[in-house]
GURO-158256 format. One line per 10 residues: number of its first residue (from 0); their letters; for each residue x, y, z of N, C-alpha, C. Coordinates in steps of 0.05 Angstrom, whole numbers. Layout:
N
NUM> a> X:Y:Z:X:Y:Z:X:Y:Z  ...
This chain:
249
0> mapsqrveqm> -736:-859:205:-714:-857:185:-707:-886:175  -705:-888:149:-700:-914:137:-672:-923:144  -667:-951:145:-640:-961:151:-618:-949:134  -623:-946:108:-603:-935:90:-597:-906:98  -617:-891:107:-613:-863:115:-597:-862:141  -603:-881:159:-588:-881:184:-558:-887:179  -553:-906:161:-525:-913:154:-511:-888:142  -525:-875:124:-513:-851:112:-507:-830:132  -526:-826:152:-522:-807:173:-498:-814:190  -496:-840:196:-473:-849:212:-447:-844:198
10> nkelrkghfl> -447:-849:171:-423:-844:156:-415:-814:155  -435:-797:154:-430:-769:154:-418:-760:181  -428:-772:203:-418:-765:229:-389:-774:232  -383:-798:221:-356:-808:222:-337:-791:206  -346:-783:182:-329:-765:165:-325:-738:179  -346:-728:191:-343:-703:205:-324:-705:229  -326:-727:243:-309:-731:266:-280:-734:257  -275:-748:235:-248:-750:225:-237:-723:216  -254:-707:203:-246:-681:193:-238:-663:217  -255:-663:238:-249:-646:261:-224:-655:275
20> aekdrfcayc> -220:-682:276:-196:-692:288:-171:-683:273  -173:-684:247:-150:-675:230:-145:-645:234  -166:-629:236:-163:-601:240:-150:-596:267  -159:-611:287:-149:-607:314:-119:-615:315  -112:-636:300:-84:-644:298:-68:-622:284  -79:-611:263:-65:-589:249:-60:-565:268  -81:-558:284:-78:-536:303:-56:-542:324  -55:-567:332:-35:-575:352:-6:-570:342  -2:-572:316:25:-569:305:28:-543:291  9:-525:293:11:-498:280:35:-483:291
30> vvrgtsfcgm> 51:-472:274:76:-459:282:71:-433:297  47:-421:294:42:-396:308:24:-399:332  16:-424:338:-3:-427:360:8:-415:386  33:-420:392:44:-410:417:47:-380:419  45:-366:397:48:-337:397:23:-322:389  1:-336:386:-24:-323:377:-46:-326:399  -69:-315:392:-92:-318:410:-97:-347:416  -94:-364:395:-100:-393:398:-82:-406:420  -59:-394:424:-41:-405:445:-51:-401:473  -70:-383:476:-82:-378:502:-107:-395:507
40> vpnedmaqls> -115:-410:487:-138:-427:489:-130:-454:500  -142:-463:522:-135:-489:534:-140:-512:514  -124:-533:517:-126:-556:499:-154:-567:497  -169:-567:519:-195:-579:519:-215:-562:502  -208:-537:496:-226:-520:480:-217:-519:451  -193:-529:445:-182:-526:418:-198:-540:397  -210:-563:403:-225:-579:383:-249:-562:373  -262:-549:392:-285:-532:385:-276:-508:368  -254:-495:376:-245:-472:361:-236:-480:333  -221:-502:331:-211:-511:305:-234:-519:287
50> sqsrpltldr> -256:-528:298:-279:-536:281:-291:-513:267  -286:-488:277:-298:-464:265:-279:-452:244  -255:-461:243:-235:-447:226:-234:-460:198  -224:-444:180:-218:-454:153:-193:-439:143  -176:-452:128:-152:-439:118:-159:-419:96  -143:-398:94:-148:-378:74:-121:-368:63  -118:-367:37:-93:-357:24:-99:-331:10  -81:-312:14:-84:-286:2:-59:-279:-13  -62:-275:-40:-39:-268:-56:-29:-240:-51  -4:-235:-58:9:-209:-55:-8:-187:-68
60> rrtlfhqgde> -11:-165:-54:-26:-142:-63:-56:-145:-63  -66:-168:-54:-95:-171:-51:-105:-161:-24  -129:-152:-24:-141:-140:1:-157:-161:16  -151:-163:42:-166:-181:59:-194:-170:66  -194:-145:74:-219:-130:79:-214:-100:78  -235:-85:74:-233:-56:71:-244:-42:97  -233:-19:102:-243:-1:123:-273:4:118  -289:0:139:-317:5:137:-333:-20:130  -319:-41:121:-334:-67:115:-345:-78:141  -368:-92:138:-379:-106:161:-359:-128:170
70> tqsiyvvtsg> -355:-129:196:-337:-150:207:-351:-177:206  -345:-192:186:-357:-218:183:-339:-241:192  -313:-236:193:-294:-257:201:-272:-246:219  -261:-264:234:-237:-258:250:-214:-276:239  -190:-265:238:-168:-280:225:-144:-282:244  -130:-304:242:-103:-307:254:-83:-310:231  -63:-293:230:-43:-295:210:-24:-318:216  -20:-336:198:-2:-359:203:24:-356:187  24:-340:165:48:-336:149:44:-310:133  66:-296:129:64:-272:112:60:-246:128
80> tlrlyqmlad> 58:-224:114:55:-197:127:34:-181:112  18:-167:127:-3:-150:116:2:-121:125  -5:-103:107:-5:-74:113:-33:-66:123  -34:-52:145:-59:-42:156:-60:-11:153  -81:-1:142:-82:28:138:-111:38:139  -112:65:144:-138:79:145:-137:101:124  -161:106:112:-164:129:95:-174:153:111  -160:175:110:-167:198:126:-188:215:112  -199:234:126:-221:250:115:-213:266:91  -187:273:89:-178:289:67:-169:272:43
90> grrqvvgfai> -174:246:45:-167:228:23:-140:215:24  -123:224:44:-97:212:47:-98:185:61  -78:168:55:-77:142:68:-57:143:91  -63:131:113:-45:129:136:-41:100:143  -16:91:140:-9:64:149:-9:63:180  -24:45:192:-26:45:221:-13:20:233  -3:2:216:11:-21:227:16:-42:206  29:-63:215:36:-86:198:29:-111:214  13:-129:202:6:-154:216:25:-176:207  35:-191:226:54:-213:221:43:-239:233
100> pgdllgfpla> 56:-262:228:47:-287:239:42:-286:269  18:-296:276:10:-296:304:-10:-274:311  -12:-254:294:-30:-231:299:-59:-239:294  -77:-226:309:-106:-229:306:-116:-205:291  -131:-209:269:-142:-187:253:-172:-188:255  -184:-164:258:-213:-162:260:-220:-163:290  -234:-142:300:-241:-142:328:-269:-154:331  -272:-176:345:-298:-189:346:-321:-173:358  -315:-152:374:-336:-136:386:-344:-113:368  -330:-109:346:-336:-86:328:-353:-96:305
110> dhndysadal> -374:-80:298:-391:-88:276:-378:-83:249  -359:-64:248:-346:-57:223:-316:-54:227  -301:-60:206:-272:-58:207:-264:-28:206  -246:-20:224:-238:8:224:-212:13:209  -202:-7:195:-179:-4:178:-180:-24:155  -164:-21:135:-162:-40:113:-137:-57:116  -136:-80:104:-113:-98:106:-107:-110:79  -82:-104:70:-72:-114:44:-48:-132:49  -45:-152:32:-22:-171:34:3:-158:21  25:-158:36:51:-149:25:66:-171:11
120> dsvylcqfpr> 59:-196:18:70:-220:4:49:-241:6  55:-266:-1:36:-287:2:29:-291:31  3:-290:37:-6:-291:65:-24:-316:69  -20:-329:91:-37:-352:99:-50:-345:126  -76:-351:128:-91:-344:152:-110:-366:160  -118:-366:185:-140:-382:194:-164:-362:197  -186:-369:185:-210:-352:184:-232:-364:202  -244:-347:219:-265:-355:237:-289:-337:232  -313:-348:227:-337:-332:225:-341:-316:252  -345:-291:249:-346:-274:273:-367:-283:293
130> qefmqflnqr> -392:-289:284:-413:-297:302:-406:-322:317  -395:-342:304:-387:-366:317:-364:-362:336  -346:-344:328:-323:-337:346:-333:-324:371  -353:-306:369:-364:-292:392:-379:-312:410  -394:-331:398:-408:-351:414:-388:-368:430  -366:-374:416:-345:-390:429:-334:-375:454  -329:-349:451:-319:-333:473:-340:-330:495  -364:-325:487:-385:-320:507:-391:-345:524  -386:-369:513:-390:-393:528:-366:-400:546  -344:-385:543:-320:-390:558:-309:-364:569
140> ahllgalltv> -320:-355:591:-313:-329:602:-283:-327:607  -270:-350:613:-242:-349:619:-224:-340:595  -236:-341:571:-221:-333:547:-223:-303:541  -241:-289:555:-243:-260:550:-218:-246:559  -204:-257:578:-178:-246:586:-158:-248:564  -159:-270:548:-141:-273:526:-146:-251:505  -172:-246:500:-179:-225:481:-169:-197:491  -171:-193:517:-161:-168:528:-131:-165:525  -117:-187:528:-88:-187:524:-81:-179:495  -95:-191:476:-90:-184:448:-96:-155:443
150> thdelnrtre> -118:-145:454:-125:-117:451:-105:-99:463  -95:-106:486:-74:-91:500:-49:-89:484  -41:-111:472:-17:-111:455:-20:-93:431  -44:-93:419:-49:-76:396:-49:-46:404  -60:-41:428:-59:-13:438:-31:-4:443  -14:-21:454:14:-14:458:28:-8:432  22:-23:411:35:-18:385:26:9:374  1:16:379:-9:42:370:5:65:385  10:61:411:24:81:427:53:84:417  65:61:410:93:62:400:94:78:374
160> qlalisqkna> 74:73:356:74:88:331:71:118:336  53:125:354:49:154:360:75:166:371  90:150:387:115:160:398:136:163:376  136:145:357:154:147:334:148:171:317  123:175:311:115:197:294:122:224:307  120:225:333:125:251:347:154:258:348  172:239:343:201:245:343:209:259:317  229:277:319:238:292:296:263:279:284  276:262:299:301:249:289:295:225:271  299:228:245:292:207:226:309:182:230
170> erkmaqflls> 334:186:238:352:164:243:342:146:266  334:159:287:324:145:310:297:131:303  280:144:288:255:132:280:260:106:265  278:107:245:283:83:229:295:61:245  314:67:263:326:46:280:306:34:298  289:50:311:269:39:329:248:22:314  241:31:289:223:15:273:234:-12:267  259:-14:259:271:-40:253:273:-58:277  280:-46:300:283:-62:324:256:-71:335  236:-54:332:209:-61:341:198:-84:324
180> frgrqmrmde> 202:-82:298:193:-104:280:207:-130:287  233:-128:292:248:-152:300:237:-163:326  231:-146:345:220:-155:371:194:-171:367  178:-163:349:153:-177:344:158:-204:331  178:-204:312:184:-229:298:197:-249:317  210:-239:338:224:-257:357:204:-274:374  179:-268:372:159:-285:385:162:-314:375  171:-317:350:173:-343:338:201:-353:336  221:-335:336:249:-343:332:267:-324:347  278:-334:369:295:-317:386:320:-307:372
190> eisvlpvrip> 329:-322:351:354:-315:338:350:-300:312  327:-290:307:321:-278:281:339:-254:276  350:-253:252:367:-231:243:357:-219:217  338:-233:204:327:-223:179:297:-218:182  289:-194:176:260:-187:176:249:-197:149  234:-219:149:227:-233:124:205:-220:108  208:-194:102:188:-180:85:201:-155:74  194:-149:49:203:-125:37:180:-105:38  180:-88:59:159:-68:62:165:-45:44  147:-37:27:152:-14:9:160:11:25
200> qadiadflgl> 178:27:13:188:50:27:165:70:32  145:71:14:123:89:18:107:82:43  105:56:48:90:47:72:105:54:97  132:50:97:148:57:120:146:87:125  147:103:103:144:132:106:118:140:118  96:128:109:69:133:120:69:126:150  79:103:156:78:93:184:94:111:203  117:121:194:135:136:211:131:166:209  114:175:190:110:204:187:134:217:174  147:203:156:170:214:141:164:215:111
210> tietvnrmla> 181:228:96:179:228:67:192:203:56  185:195:32:197:172:19:227:177:15  234:202:9:262:209:4:278:205:29  267:212:52:281:209:78:285:179:84  264:164:80:266:135:85:287:123:67  288:130:42:308:120:23:336:128:32  339:152:41:365:162:50:374:147:75  356:142:94:363:127:118:371:98:113  355:85:96:361:57:89:388:55:74  392:74:56:418:74:41:441:79:60
220> rftrekiiai> 438:96:80:459:101:99:464:77:116  443:65:127:446:41:143:460:18:127  453:16:102:465:-4:85:495:2:81  501:27:75:528:35:69:546:31:94  535:35:118:550:32:143:549:3:153  537:-15:137:535:-44:143:520:-49:169  500:-32:174:482:-37:197:460:-57:188  452:-54:163:432:-73:152:441:-81:124  428:-101:113:432:-109:85:404:-115:74  397:-103:52:371:-108:39:374:-130:19
230> tdtgvellnl> 359:-151:22:361:-175:5:334:-180:-9  333:-200:-25:309:-207:-39:287:-217:-20  295:-227:3:276:-239:22:269:-219:45  283:-197:47:276:-179:69:299:-161:77  300:-153:102:321:-136:113:337:-152:133  363:-155:129:380:-169:148:393:-148:166  391:-153:192:402:-135:212:430:-145:218  450:-130:209:478:-139:212:491:-130:237  483:-106:248:496:-95:271:475:-86:291  467:-104:308:446:-98:327:455:-77:348
240> irlhmlaea> 481:-79:356:491:-60:376:489:-32:365  498:-28:341:497:-1:329:468:8:325  451:-10:318:422:-3:315:410:6:341  417:-8:363:407:0:389:418:27:397  443:33:391:455:59:397:440:81:382  434:77:357:419:97:342:391:101:352  378:79:361:351:81:371:349:96:397  371:95:412:371:108:439:385:134:439  395:143:416:410:168:415:392:192:422
């Protein structure tokens, strides 16, 4: 290799090292690191994980991936909310969940996505190529437990949804939905009183197994009784005591 080529190669390595150092520093100050899969990764492994990531912005109403797509990437939500849904055999859509900051999207062991993901507002994510992500995990057996924890949390949310759908009391369904959403948001802020997203009533109806008219009636009643307030930025929970009473009735 010519001297000039060696110098250029050294410069490339220096730039790469600086870039990785900056990414590692960014990860260290990431607001969702403590509540996401990344928070379970030891500090000594973060440099390698961050070297695989790249930031991704998704505008409102844009699709991150579709059901049936090949799983090419794994994502960690850092800001915003996404709607997760499946298309049923009869052509109907079923909302199966909502992804919020800290959530992991895309299962690294699955070849294809089993649901679609759309942005409900402006969404920011960290994107990891699936193959590199899997290699990272395979080289660190101690992190497989972290993946199991994430999978267990997702399974619990699925069970909660099934329990909600099975209930006949619409009032209880709505109260439990709001409290459950708040509980997930509290991973980042213990004092949270505003759910910072305006979820369309049709999506809430799909998720809870209710009609849009029933969802509208419940939200209007909760607002009238000053249990909640619907604002431009989301849903403010005004009376948590009353909300808990309705959820447990």
